[in-house]
C-alpha positions, 0 to 999 in steps of 0.5 A: 500500500502506498504510504500517502494513500488517503492522506488527502482525506481530512476528517474535519466537520468543516469539509465533510459533506452532508449524508442522507439517511437512506441513500444506498451510497451515503445513507447512514441508516441504510444497513444494506448500503455502502455508508460512504462519507465525502470530504471536500479537499479543494475548491473543485475536488471531493474524496471518499475512502471505502472498503467494499464488502464481498457481498457486493461482488460479481465474480469472486473477489471483484466488485460488481461493475454496477456497484463501481458505476454507482460509486463513480456516479455518486462521487461525480455528483458530490463534486458538483455539490461543493459550495452548494450542499442543498442544490441537488443534481441528477445524472443525465449522462455517465460515461464509464471506463473500466480499466482494471478489476476492482477488488472487494475487501480492500481500501479504495479511494474515490475522487471527484472533480467538478470540471465546469458549471453552466447554468443548471448543468454541471460537468464532473470527472470521477475516479476509483483508485486502488491502493497502489495509485492505479485508476481502476475505473473512471467516468465523466458525468453530466449532471442537471439540477433537480428542482423538486426538493426543498432547499430549506436546511431545517426541512432537509435535516428533518428528511435525514440530509445532514452532516453526521459525525464520524 
């Protein structure tokens, strides 16, 4: 494992993004989900670390490609959330490149970068990185604003959208 793997990760409340109660990727109350936490590490970059359990495998020892796609989708959307935690976006397009098999039961890092915003559309790039620094999968995403949810912070918190302690 690389010595610096994950050193960008900061577990301070100042740069931690909100989580949902029930989301498959970030839901803190979803016993069947991944339970990821996301941290802003720059003005346009967000990161997360996780170890995906074996019950999310496709082939033995390899995470199912649909789970990989889900994680890439979420980290891209999280990059677009930087500075606007209550402005939700939906994926309009996700183009994935699977480069290497992604092992289960090993520490992985996700990285998302917002490339640009144009009105209600955001463009982001995401990567899933192995401990040796190899990019195992990456994606480019087009995200569009979702206007259907309330933007009142107390209302969103009552729905489970808040920063949960580590």
